[in-house]
C-alpha positions in Angstrom: 9.3 -14.9 -13.7 7.9 -14.1 -10.2 4.8 -12.4 -9.4 5.9 -9.5 -7.4 3.9 -7.3 -9.6 0.6 -8.9 -8.8 -1.7 -6.5 -7.1 0.8 -3.6 -7.7 0.2 -0.3 -9.4 2.9 0.2 -12.1 3.6 3.3 -14.0 5.8 3.3 -17.1 7.1 6.8 -18.3 7.4 7.0 -22.2 5.0 4.0 -22.2 3.9 4.5 -25.8 7.3 3.7 -27.1 8.7 0.4 -28.4 9.8 -0.8 -25.1 6.6 0.4 -23.5 4.5 -1.9 -25.8 6.6 -4.9 -25.2 6.9 -4.3 -21.4 3.1 -3.9 -21.0 2.7 -7.0 -23.0 4.9 -9.1 -20.8 3.5 -7.7 -17.5 -0.1 -8.6 -18.6 1.0 -12.1 -19.7 2.8 -12.8 -16.4 1.2 -10.9 -13.6 -1.9 -9.4 -12.4 -1.3 -5.7 -11.6 -3.9 -3.6 -9.9 -3.1 -0.8 -12.5 -0.7 -0.5 -15.3 -0.3 3.3 -16.2 1.0 4.6 -19.4 2.5 7.9 -18.9 3.4 9.8 -22.1 3.0 13.1 -23.7 1.5 12.0 -27.2 -2.2 11.8 -27.3 -2.4 10.2 -30.7 0.0 7.4 -29.6 -2.0 6.7 -26.6 -5.2 6.6 -28.7 -3.6 4.1 -31.1 -2.2 2.0 -28.1 -5.8 1.6 -26.8 -6.5 -0.6 -29.8 -4.0 -3.2 -28.6 -4.3 -2.5 -24.8 -7.8 -1.1 -23.9 -8.4 0.7 -20.7 -11.9 -0.4 -20.2 -13.9 -3.7 -19.6 -11.9 -4.7 -16.4 -8.4 -4.0 -17.9 -5.8 -2.7 -15.5 -4.3 -0.5 -18.1 -4.7 3.3 -17.6 -3.5 6.2 -19.8 -2.2 9.4 -18.5 -1.0 12.4 -20.6 2.0 14.2 -19.2 5.6 15.1 -19.7 8.6 14.2 -17.3 9.6 17.8 -17.5 6.4 18.8 -15.7 7.0 18.2 -12.0 3.6 18.9 -10.8 2.0 16.5 -13.3 4.3 13.8 -12.2 3.3 14.4 -8.5 -0.3 13.7 -9.6 0.5 10.7 -11.7 2.5 9.0 -9.0 0.0 9.1 -6.4 -0.7 5.5 -5.2 2.0 4.0 -7.5 4.2 1.2 -6.2 6.7 0.7 -9.1 7.9 3.1 -11.9 9.7 2.0 -14.9 11.4 5.2 -16.4 11.7 4.6 -20.1 11.1 8.3 -21.3 13.8 10.0 -23.0 15.1 11.9 -26.1 17.7 9.5 -27.6 18.6 10.6 -31.2 22.5 11.2 -31.1 22.6 13.7 -34.0 19.5 15.6 -32.7 21.2 15.8 -29.3 24.3 17.5 -30.8 22.1 20.2 -32.3 19.5 20.5 -29.5 21.5 19.9 -26.2 19.3 22.0 -23.9 16.2 19.9 -24.9 17.8 16.6 -24.1 19.0 18.2 -20.8 15.4 19.2 -19.8 14.1 15.8 -20.6 16.8 13.3 -19.8 18.5 15.1 -16.8 15.8 17.3 -15.3 13.1 14.8 -16.0 15.1 12.2 -14.1 15.4 14.5 -11.2 11.6 15.2 -11.2 11.0 11.4 -11.4 13.1 10.9 -8.3 11.6 13.7 -6.2 8.1 12.7 -7.1 8.8 8.9 -6.4 10.3 9.7 -2.9 7.5 12.1 -1.9 4.7 9.9 -3.2 6.4 6.9 -1.4 6.8 4.7 -4.4 8.6 1.4 -3.6 10.7 0.8 -6.5 12.1 2.8 -9.5 14.1 1.3 -12.3 15.5 3.5 -15.1 16.4 2.6 -18.5 19.9 3.6 -19.6 22.1 3.0 -22.7 25.6 1.7 -23.7 26.3 5.5 -24.7 26.2 6.5 -21.0 29.5 4.7 -20.3 32.6 6.9 -21.2 30.2 9.3 -23.2 31.5 11.3 -26.1 28.1 12.7 -27.2 25.6 14.9 -25.6 22.9 12.1 -25.4 25.3 9.8 -23.8 26.4 12.6 -21.3 22.8 13.2 -20.2 22.1 9.5 -19.7 25.3 9.3 -17.6 24.2 12.2 -15.5 20.7 10.5 -15.3 22.3 7.2 -14.1 24.2 9.1 -11.5 21.0 10.8 -10.1 19.1 7.5 -9.8 22.1 5.7 -8.0 22.5 8.7 -5.7 18.9 9.0 -5.0 19.0 5.9 -2.8 21.0 7.8 -0.3 18.5 10.6 0.3 15.2 8.9 -0.1 15.4 8.9 3.8 12.5 7.4 5.8 10.6 6.9 2.6 12.8 4.0 1.6 12.1 4.4 -2.1 14.7 2.3 -4.0 16.3 3.2 -7.3 18.2 1.0 -9.7 19.3 1.3 -13.4 19.3 -1.1 -16.4 21.9 -0.4 -19.1 21.9 -2.3 -22.4 22.7 -1.8 -26.2 21.1 -1.1 -29.5 17.6 -2.6 -29.6 16.6 -4.6 -32.8 14.0 -2.7 -34.9 13.2 0.0 -32.3 12.0 3.2 -33.9 14.8 5.3 -35.5 17.3 2.4 -35.3 19.5 1.0 -38.0 17.3 -2.1 -39.1 14.3 0.0 -40.4 16.8 2.5 -41.8 18.5 -0.3 -43.9 15.3 -1.8 -44.9 14.2 1.6 -46.3 17.5 2.2 -48.0 17.6 -1.2 -49.6 15.2 0.1 -52.1 17.9 2.4 -53.5 20.4 -0.5 -53.9 23.0 1.4 -51.7 23.4 1.0 -47.8 25.4 3.9 -46.3 28.0 2.6 -43.8 29.6 4.9 -41.3 32.7 2.6 -40.8 33.0 -1.1 -41.7 34.9 -1.7 -38.4 31.9 -0.5 -36.4 30.5 -2.8 -33.8 27.5 -2.6 -31.4 25.9 -4.6 -28.7 22.5 -6.1 -29.9 19.3 -7.0 -28.0 15.7 -7.7 -28.8 12.9 -5.8 -27.3 11.6 -9.0 -25.8 15.0 -9.5 -24.2 15.4 -6.0 -22.9 11.8 -6.0 -21.4 12.2 -9.4 -19.8 15.5 -8.3 -18.4 14.0 -5.2 -16.7 11.1 -7.2 -15.3 13.7 -9.6 -13.7 15.7 -6.9 -12.1 12.5 -5.5 -10.7 12.5 -8.6 -8.6 16.2 -8.7 -7.7 17.0 -4.9 -7.2 18.3 -3.7 -3.8 19.0 -0.2 -4.9 22.0 1.7 -6.4 22.9 -0.9 -8.9 23.4 -0.5 -12.7 22.5 -3.9 -14.3 24.2 -4.7 -17.5 22.9 -7.9 -19.3 25.4 -10.1 -21.2 24.4 -9.6 -24.9 26.2 -10.4 -28.2 28.0 -8.0 -30.3 27.4 -7.5 -34.1 29.5 -6.1 -36.9 27.8 -3.3 -39.1 28.9 -5.1 -42.2 27.4 -8.4 -41.1 24.2 -6.5 -40.5 24.3 -5.1 -44.1 24.7 -8.5 -45.4 22.0 -9.9 -43.3 19.4 -7.2 -44.4 20.4 -6.5 -48.0 23.1 -8.9 -49.4 22.2 -7.7 -52.9 23.1 -4.0 -52.2 26.5 -2.4 -52.4 27.8 -0.4 -49.5 29.1 3.1 -49.3 31.3 4.4 -46.6 30.0 7.9 -45.4 32.0 8.4 -42.2 31.1 8.4 -38.6 28.4 11.0 -37.6 28.8 13.8 -35.0 28.9 12.2 -31.5 29.2 8.6 -32.6 31.6 6.0 -31.4 33.3 3.2 -33.4 32.7 0.7 -30.6 30.3 0.9 -27.7 31.1 0.0 -24.0 28.8 -0.8 -21.2 31.2 -1.5 -18.1 34.2 1.0 -18.2 37.4 0.0 -16.8 37.0 2.6 -14.0 33.7 0.9 -13.0 34.9 -2.6 -13.1 36.3 -2.3 -9.4 32.7 -1.9 -8.2 31.4 -4.6 -10.6 30.5 -8.3 -10.1 29.9 -10.8 -12.8 26.7 -13.0 -12.5 25.6 -15.7 -15.0 23.4 -13.4 -17.2 24.6 -9.9 -16.4 27.1 -7.6 -14.8 26.2 -5.5 -11.8 27.9 -2.3 -11.2 27.4 -1.5 -7.4 27.4 2.0 -6.1 30.8 3.0 -4.6 28.8 4.5 -1.7 25.7 3.0 0.1 24.1 2.6 3.4 24.1 -1.1 3.4 27.0 -3.6 3.1 27.5 -6.1 0.4 25.5 -8.7 2.2 22.4 -6.9 1.2 23.1 -8.0 -2.4 23.1 -11.7 -1.6 19.7 -12.3 -2.9 20.7 -11.2 -6.4 22.8 -14.5 -6.7 26.1 -13.2 -5.5 28.8 -13.0 -8.3 32.5 -12.8 -8.7 34.4 -9.5 -8.7 35.6 -8.2 -12.1 39.5 -8.2 -12.4 41.5 -5.2 -12.6 41.6 -3.7 -16.0 38.2 -5.4 -17.0 35.9 -3.5 -19.5 32.8 -4.8 -21.4 33.2 -3.5 -24.9 31.4 -4.4 -28.2 34.6 -5.1 -30.0 36.2 -7.5 -27.4 33.0 -9.1 -26.5 33.2 -12.9 -26.5 29.7 -13.3 -28.0 29.2 -12.5 -31.6 26.1 -12.8 -33.9 26.4 -14.4 -37.3 24.6 -13.1 -40.4 21.9 -15.8 -40.0 21.5 -14.9 -36.3 21.0 -11.3 -37.1 18.4 -12.1 -39.7 16.5 -14.1 -37.2 16.7 -11.4 -34.5 15.4 -8.9 -36.9 12.6 -11.2 -38.0 13.7 -11.2 -41.6 12.5 -13.9 -44.0 14.7 -14.9 -47.0 12.4 -13.0 -49.2 12.3 -9.8 -46.9 16.1 -9.9 -46.6 16.5 -10.2 -50.4 17.8 -13.8 -50.3 
């Protein structure tokens, strides 16, 4: 990890979430920022977060209550900020299907507000968190995140003399994040039955530590306009059920509204703009003001072949039951073994 964040003012939207906790932990462990601002709308979560990351006694951590929907509040919050990590989003797939306008206001209009405020406040770098559901989306949540990704990529072309640079990190399901399948299965284990949407279902899998570390590393390497996709393993839902509750029976309940059988992170139509590096794929913008030589410091990479896609069911990396248990932090006793 380099120290490009030393003496920088960093703001993370949605900073009280699972990612925000881990990202702040890693930044404080590896860098010496001038300020590290948590921007979120929940005062209780900020109050609870102060127990772990106090904002006094020489700490660089600061707390700022606000919503990405509020353009004026963002303009105030981004004054003097060098780096923005945009993690704020509404993300529950079923909720998006029934509350589409709320997701549009936060995930799309909120992204537009971040872009305008960052440019006008002369922020140097903005990196936005995306999701595998943004590639070939079939649900409202994925569609809003695809739109958000497009906004951040295009923002590089109209930042003008301000030279603010925008990039995106896209990855899959995060182990143990709030509202995810691991805590749900742990809760359901008490009933003796785990509901399975479809036994064929696969997902990309990443830990919070891996996700936050990847974002930090891309802040160092980003040029602007890229979508970074880490190479991560896939898991099968039945293997996950066996890892968490091998003693439970499973019951197939069917795929929920807006849910895919398999997820994709690099679609075939994006492959022609994508290069493969050792640890990730980089989807480069189809339009930009600089030629490919500007990306040389990212480590180059080889172009992906025609017809390539990066999908959870055709992935070459797969997690075993034991690896899933380890990633989820499950002991033999906790997993019912």
